[in-house]
C-alpha positions as CSV (number, residue, x, y, z in Angstrom):
1,M,-12.1,-14.1,-21.6
2,V,-10.5,-14.2,-18.2
3,D,-12.4,-14.3,-14.9
4,N,-11.4,-11.1,-13.0
5,A,-13.5,-12.2,-10.0
6,L,-11.1,-15.1,-9.1
7,S,-9.5,-14.8,-5.7
8,P,-6.5,-14.5,-5.5
9,H,-6.4,-12.4,-8.7
10,G,-5.9,-14.7,-11.6
11,G,-6.9,-17.7,-9.5
12,V,-3.5,-18.7,-8.1
13,L,-1.5,-17.1,-5.2
14,V,2.0,-16.5,-6.6
15,E,4.7,-17.6,-4.2
16,R,8.3,-17.6,-5.4
17,I,10.4,-18.3,-2.2
18,A,13.6,-20.3,-2.5
19,T,14.7,-22.7,0.2
20,A,18.2,-22.3,1.6
21,T,19.5,-25.1,-0.7
22,E,17.7,-23.7,-3.7
23,A,18.9,-20.2,-3.0
24,G,22.5,-21.4,-2.8
25,E,22.2,-23.1,-6.2
26,A,20.3,-20.3,-7.8
27,T,22.7,-17.5,-6.8
28,A,26.0,-19.2,-7.4
29,G,28.1,-17.2,-9.9
30,L,25.5,-14.5,-10.6
31,A,26.3,-10.9,-11.1
32,C,25.1,-8.6,-8.3
33,L,22.8,-5.7,-8.8
34,P,22.1,-3.4,-5.8
35,V,18.5,-2.1,-5.6
36,R,16.8,0.8,-3.9
37,E,14.2,0.5,-1.1
38,Q,11.2,0.7,-3.5
39,I,12.4,-2.1,-5.7
40,A,13.3,-4.2,-2.7
41,R,9.8,-3.8,-1.3
42,E,8.3,-4.7,-4.6
43,C,10.5,-7.8,-4.9
44,V,9.1,-9.0,-1.6
45,N,5.6,-8.2,-2.6
46,I,5.9,-10.1,-5.9
47,A,7.6,-13.1,-4.3
48,Y,4.9,-13.5,-1.6
49,G,2.0,-12.9,-4.0
50,F,0.7,-9.5,-2.9
51,F,0.8,-8.6,-6.6
52,S,-0.7,-11.9,-7.9
53,P,-0.9,-12.7,-10.8
54,L,2.4,-10.9,-11.4
55,D,5.4,-13.2,-10.9
56,G,8.0,-10.6,-11.7
57,F,8.6,-7.1,-13.1
58,M,6.4,-6.3,-16.1
59,G,7.5,-6.4,-19.7
60,R,6.7,-3.9,-22.4
61,A,3.5,-5.6,-23.6
62,D,2.1,-5.6,-20.1
63,V,3.2,-2.0,-19.3
64,D,1.6,-0.8,-22.6
65,S,-1.6,-2.7,-21.9
66,V,-1.9,-1.4,-18.4
67,A,-1.2,2.2,-19.6
68,R,-3.7,2.0,-22.4
69,D,-6.4,-0.4,-21.2
70,M,-5.8,-0.9,-17.5
71,T,-5.3,-4.7,-18.1
72,L,-2.4,-7.0,-18.4
73,S,-1.8,-8.5,-21.8
74,S,-3.5,-11.6,-20.5
75,G,-6.7,-9.6,-20.0
76,Y,-6.7,-9.5,-16.2
77,V,-7.5,-6.0,-14.8
78,W,-4.3,-4.2,-13.5
79,S,-3.9,-0.5,-13.1
80,I,-0.4,0.4,-11.9
81,P,2.8,-0.5,-13.7
82,I,5.3,-2.6,-11.6
83,V,8.6,-1.9,-13.3
84,F,12.3,-2.3,-12.7
85,D,14.2,0.7,-14.2
86,I,18.0,0.7,-14.9
87,S,20.4,3.0,-16.6
88,E,22.4,1.8,-19.7
89,K,25.6,2.6,-17.7
90,E,24.5,0.3,-14.8
91,L,23.4,-2.4,-17.1
92,S,26.8,-2.3,-18.8
93,R,28.6,-2.3,-15.5
94,V,26.7,-5.4,-14.3
95,G,27.3,-7.1,-17.6
96,V,23.9,-8.9,-18.0
97,K,21.7,-9.4,-21.0
98,K,18.4,-10.9,-22.0
99,G,18.3,-14.5,-20.9
100,D,20.6,-14.0,-17.9
101,S,19.7,-14.1,-14.3
102,V,21.0,-11.5,-11.9
103,L,21.2,-11.4,-8.1
104,L,19.4,-8.4,-6.7
105,T,21.0,-7.1,-3.4
106,H,19.8,-4.7,-0.8
107,Q,21.6,-3.5,2.3
108,E,24.6,-5.2,0.8
109,Q,23.0,-8.6,1.2
110,P,21.4,-11.0,-1.4
111,L,17.6,-10.5,-1.7
112,A,16.2,-12.1,-4.9
113,T,17.0,-13.3,-8.3
114,L,15.6,-11.7,-11.4
115,Q,15.5,-13.8,-14.6
116,I,15.8,-11.2,-17.4
117,Q,13.3,-12.0,-20.1
118,E,13.3,-8.6,-21.7
119,I,15.2,-5.3,-21.7
120,Y,13.2,-2.4,-23.1
121,S,12.4,1.3,-23.1
122,Y,9.1,3.1,-22.8
123,D,7.8,6.6,-23.3
124,K,7.7,8.0,-19.7
125,E,5.6,11.0,-20.7
126,F,2.9,8.8,-22.2
127,L,3.1,6.5,-19.2
128,A,2.6,9.4,-16.8
129,Q,-0.3,10.8,-18.8
130,Q,-2.1,7.4,-19.0
131,V,-1.6,6.4,-15.3
132,Y,-1.9,9.7,-13.6
133,G,-4.0,11.7,-16.0
134,T,-1.4,14.5,-16.1
135,T,2.2,15.2,-17.0
136,D,2.6,17.9,-14.3
137,Q,5.7,17.1,-12.4
138,A,4.1,18.6,-9.2
139,H,2.2,15.3,-9.1
140,P,4.5,12.9,-7.1
141,G,3.6,10.0,-9.2
142,V,4.5,11.9,-12.4
143,L,7.8,13.0,-10.8
144,R,8.5,9.4,-9.9
145,T,7.9,8.2,-13.4
146,Y,10.1,10.9,-15.0
147,G,12.8,9.9,-12.5
148,Y,12.9,6.4,-13.9
149,Q,16.1,5.4,-15.8
150,D,15.8,4.9,-19.5
151,L,15.7,1.1,-19.6
152,F,13.6,-1.5,-17.9
153,L,14.2,-5.1,-17.0
154,A,11.4,-7.6,-17.0
155,G,11.1,-11.2,-15.7
156,P,10.3,-13.5,-12.8
157,V,11.6,-12.7,-9.3
158,T,12.4,-15.3,-6.7
159,L,13.2,-14.4,-3.1
160,V,16.4,-16.0,-1.9
161,N,16.8,-14.3,1.5
162,T,13.8,-13.9,3.8
163,P,13.7,-10.3,5.1
164,I,13.3,-9.5,8.8
165,I,10.5,-7.2,9.7
166,N,11.6,-5.1,12.7
167,P,9.5,-4.2,15.7
168,P,7.0,-2.7,16.2
169,F,5.9,-3.8,12.7
170,D,6.8,-7.5,13.0
171,R,3.5,-8.5,14.7
172,F,1.4,-6.7,12.0
173,W,3.3,-8.2,9.0
174,H,1.6,-11.1,7.3
175,T,2.1,-12.6,3.8
176,P,-1.1,-13.1,1.8
177,R,-1.0,-16.8,2.7
178,Q,-0.5,-16.1,6.4
179,L,-3.2,-13.4,6.4
180,R,-5.7,-15.6,4.7
181,Q,-5.0,-18.3,7.4
182,A,-5.3,-15.7,10.2
183,V,-8.8,-14.5,9.0
184,A,-9.9,-18.1,8.6
185,D,-8.8,-18.8,12.1
186,Q,-11.0,-15.8,13.2
187,G,-13.9,-17.4,11.4
188,W,-14.2,-14.5,9.1
189,S,-15.7,-15.1,5.6
190,R,-16.5,-11.5,4.8
191,I,-13.7,-9.1,5.4
192,V,-13.7,-5.3,4.6
193,A,-10.4,-3.6,4.0
194,H,-9.5,-0.1,5.3
195,Q,-6.6,1.5,3.5
196,T,-4.7,4.0,5.6
197,R,-1.6,6.1,5.9
198,N,-2.9,8.3,8.7
199,V,-3.4,8.2,12.5
200,P,-7.2,7.4,13.0
201,H,-9.5,10.2,14.1
202,A,-13.1,9.9,14.9
203,G,-14.1,10.1,11.2
204,H,-11.9,7.2,10.3
205,E,-13.3,5.1,13.2
206,S,-16.9,5.9,12.0
207,L,-15.9,5.1,8.4
208,M,-14.7,1.7,9.4
209,K,-17.7,0.9,11.6
210,G,-20.1,2.1,8.8
211,A,-18.3,0.0,6.2
212,W,-18.4,-3.0,8.5
213,L,-22.2,-2.6,8.8
214,A,-22.7,-1.9,5.1
215,A,-20.7,-4.9,4.0
216,E,-22.3,-7.1,6.6
217,A,-18.7,-8.1,7.3
218,D,-17.3,-10.4,9.9
219,G,-14.2,-8.3,10.3
220,V,-12.4,-5.1,9.4
221,L,-8.8,-5.4,8.2
222,V,-6.8,-2.2,8.6
223,S,-4.1,-2.3,5.9
224,A,-1.6,0.4,6.8
225,V,0.7,1.5,3.9
226,V,4.3,1.5,5.1
227,G,6.7,2.8,2.6
228,E,8.4,6.0,1.3
229,K,8.0,8.9,3.6
230,K,8.4,12.7,3.3
231,P,8.8,15.3,6.0
232,G,5.5,16.2,7.6
233,D,3.9,12.7,7.1
234,Y,2.9,10.7,10.2
235,I,5.6,8.4,11.3
236,D,4.8,4.8,10.4
237,E,4.9,3.5,14.0
238,A,2.3,6.0,15.1
239,I,-0.1,5.0,12.3
240,V,0.1,1.3,12.9
241,L,0.1,1.4,16.7
242,A,-2.7,4.0,16.9
243,H,-5.0,1.8,14.7
244,H,-4.2,-1.2,16.9
245,R,-5.0,0.8,20.0
246,L,-8.6,1.2,18.8
247,R,-8.9,-2.6,19.2
248,E,-6.9,-2.7,22.5
249,A,-9.1,0.0,24.0
250,G,-12.3,-1.8,23.0
251,F,-13.6,0.6,20.4
252,F,-13.6,-2.5,18.2
253,R,-14.0,-6.0,19.6
254,P,-10.9,-8.1,19.0
255,D,-12.9,-10.6,17.0
256,V,-14.0,-8.0,14.4
257,H,-10.8,-5.9,13.9
258,M,-7.2,-6.6,12.8
259,T,-4.3,-4.3,11.9
260,S,-1.8,-5.2,9.2
261,I,0.8,-3.5,7.1
262,L,1.4,-3.3,3.3
263,L,4.9,-2.4,2.1
264,W,4.1,0.0,-0.7
265,D,5.3,3.4,-1.9
266,M,2.1,5.3,-2.7
267,R,1.8,6.5,-6.3
268,Y,-1.1,8.9,-5.5
269,A,-2.8,7.7,-8.7
270,G,-6.3,8.4,-7.4
271,P,-8.9,6.1,-9.1
272,R,-6.2,3.9,-10.7
273,E,-4.6,3.3,-7.4
274,A,-8.0,2.5,-5.9
275,V,-8.3,-0.4,-8.3
276,F,-4.8,-1.5,-7.4
277,H,-5.6,-1.4,-3.7
278,A,-8.7,-3.4,-4.3
279,L,-6.8,-6.1,-6.2
280,V,-4.0,-6.3,-3.6
281,R,-6.5,-6.6,-0.7
282,K,-8.4,-9.3,-2.6
283,N,-5.1,-11.2,-2.7
284,L,-5.0,-10.8,1.1
285,G,-8.4,-12.5,1.3
286,C,-10.6,-9.5,1.6
287,T,-14.1,-9.6,0.1
288,D,-14.9,-5.8,0.4
289,H,-12.9,-2.6,0.3
290,M,-14.0,0.8,1.6
291,F,-13.4,3.9,-0.5
292,G,-14.0,7.4,0.9
293,R,-13.4,10.8,-0.6
294,D,-10.2,11.6,-2.4
295,H,-8.9,8.0,-2.1
296,A,-5.2,7.8,-3.0
297,G,-5.4,11.2,-4.5
298,V,-3.2,14.3,-4.2
299,G,-4.0,18.0,-4.7
300,T,-6.8,18.6,-7.1
301,Y,-5.8,16.2,-9.9
302,Y,-8.9,14.0,-9.4
303,D,-12.6,14.5,-8.7
304,T,-13.5,14.0,-5.1
305,Y,-15.2,10.7,-5.8
306,A,-13.2,9.5,-8.8
307,A,-12.2,6.4,-6.9
308,H,-15.9,5.5,-6.6
309,N,-16.8,6.0,-10.3
310,I,-13.9,4.1,-11.8
311,F,-15.4,0.7,-10.7
312,D,-18.6,1.4,-12.8
313,D,-16.6,0.7,-16.0
314,L,-14.8,-2.4,-14.8
315,P,-15.8,-6.1,-14.7
316,D,-16.6,-7.9,-11.5
317,L,-13.2,-7.9,-9.6
318,G,-14.2,-10.4,-6.9
319,I,-14.0,-7.7,-4.3
320,K,-17.0,-5.4,-3.6
321,S,-16.5,-1.6,-3.2
322,V,-18.0,-0.1,-0.1
323,L,-18.4,3.6,-1.2
324,T,-18.7,6.2,1.5
325,L,-19.1,10.0,1.5
326,E,-17.4,12.4,3.9
327,W,-17.5,12.1,7.7
328,W,-17.2,15.4,9.7
329,N,-17.7,16.6,13.3
330,C,-21.1,18.2,13.8
331,P,-21.6,20.3,16.9
332,V,-25.4,20.0,16.5
333,C,-25.5,16.2,16.2
334,G,-22.9,16.1,18.9
335,G,-20.2,14.0,17.3
336,P,-19.0,12.4,14.0
337,A,-21.7,12.9,11.3
338,Y,-22.1,11.4,7.9
339,E,-22.6,13.6,4.8
340,G,-25.4,11.4,3.6
341,L,-27.4,11.8,6.8
342,C,-26.4,15.1,8.6
343,G,-28.5,18.1,7.8
344,H,-26.1,20.7,9.3
345,R,-23.6,21.0,6.5
346,D,-23.4,24.7,7.1
347,Q,-22.1,24.0,10.7
348,K,-19.8,21.1,9.9
349,Q,-16.3,21.0,11.4
350,D,-13.9,19.2,9.0
351,L,-11.8,16.5,10.5
352,S,-9.0,17.7,8.3
353,G,-5.4,16.7,8.7
354,T,-4.5,20.2,9.7
355,F,-7.1,20.2,12.5
356,I,-6.1,16.9,13.9
357,R,-2.4,17.9,13.8
358,S,-3.2,21.0,15.8
359,I,-4.7,18.7,18.5
360,I,-1.7,16.4,18.5
361,Q,0.8,19.3,18.7
362,G,-1.3,21.5,21.0
363,G,-0.9,19.5,24.2
364,V,-4.7,19.7,24.8
365,E,-6.8,16.6,25.5
366,P,-9.1,16.2,22.5
367,A,-12.9,15.7,22.6
368,P,-13.7,12.1,21.8
369,Q,-15.8,13.4,18.9
370,T,-12.6,14.3,17.1
371,L,-9.7,12.1,18.4
372,R,-9.7,9.4,21.0
373,S,-7.5,10.3,24.0
374,E,-6.2,6.7,23.8
375,V,-5.0,7.3,20.2
376,L,-3.4,10.6,21.2
377,E,-1.6,8.8,24.0
378,V,-0.1,6.3,21.6
379,V,0.9,9.0,19.1
380,R,2.7,11.0,21.7
381,D,4.4,7.8,23.0
382,C,5.5,7.0,19.5
383,A,6.9,10.4,19.1
384,D,9.2,9.8,22.0
385,R,10.1,6.2,21.3
386,Y,10.5,6.3,17.5
387,G,10.1,9.8,16.2
388,F,13.0,11.7,17.9
389,G,10.4,13.8,19.7
390,S,7.9,14.2,16.8
391,P,5.0,12.1,15.6
392,F,5.7,13.6,12.2
393,V,8.5,12.7,9.8
394,T,11.6,14.8,10.2
395,E,14.9,14.7,8.4
396,E,16.3,13.1,11.6
397,Y,13.7,10.4,11.4
398,L,14.5,9.7,7.8
399,Q,18.2,9.4,8.5
400,N,18.2,7.5,11.8
401,R,15.0,5.5,12.1
402,T,15.2,1.7,12.5
403,P,14.4,0.3,9.0
404,V,11.1,-1.4,8.7
405,M,12.8,-4.3,6.8
406,T,16.3,-5.7,7.3
407,I,17.9,-8.1,5.0
408,P,19.8,-10.6,7.1
409,A,23.5,-11.4,6.5
410,V,24.1,-14.7,4.8
């Protein structure tokens, strides 16, 4: 039996970062294989230990075990496959086989080496059904899975070129080791994580404060997901800087609040992704993780509180779930109200994304019961500075934004 409560997950923080000398020796004579943004981000996450105990892309046995039992073949709980897909044509072009190492490149620069321990195929329809609970291609995670090439490479990854995280994200980027040191420097021993991919409204603020109290935490770690975007999403800059503004404006004391970023492309796997988020935040040093309604879900594929219930059937993961119900605006209570307390459900005003967007786009100063004016100011500033006039993702933003991560020339 393995101990799933160990922190980091598996008991050891994986770090696979080559020195300049090691990188030169490791990459000499290797075939080059360009990788897309998602794979590049996951190479970085593997190498720095965000995905501990993984030290590379998963082999068939691990993928099958995760799909069927939500554990690695070692027995450690793991819920989302981390895979490197490749076409037969591309594999033939690069000319590598099992036992070889290959240099992964991104932005036409070396990024990492992959030691190929296995080349395999896997039933993508079965994988989608097991991970997402559906094979409906309207689900973005299913669509991603069906879009994988027919072969997968597995093996350890070593970073050979440290990426540059560009402003304004650079001051919020911490490796697991750095973040563990940062919270230790704050004197925090109990840290509750807040997963976000939205600009914070009053309900989010109340959610974080309620979780801080419920967990008896020393601090709240906002972990903003920065990754693949689609038109209509909030721009990443607005999300991160708006959360940080809550601290700057004094709505959280600086000694109880910190904003960070996680480079991750959401899978929208609902309860399975909730487990994944808990494990990654444990690797960052968190002891607790808040989960609200529809965590990491999409559409109506999952029950409202599926992300709460999944933990009932799992062993102790070494990170406690802080489970919360819905927050809304109540005109009778006069502000944000909690579903478990407010008796005016028939008069509730949902703090929905559509409602908050109407405030942001409407040019009207919001009531503090819905959206802080300080947050709105940041969002509008980000629209001008980063969003080509919009706080929401547009095609222009996707094509012309400054990348979050730049691979330096060597």
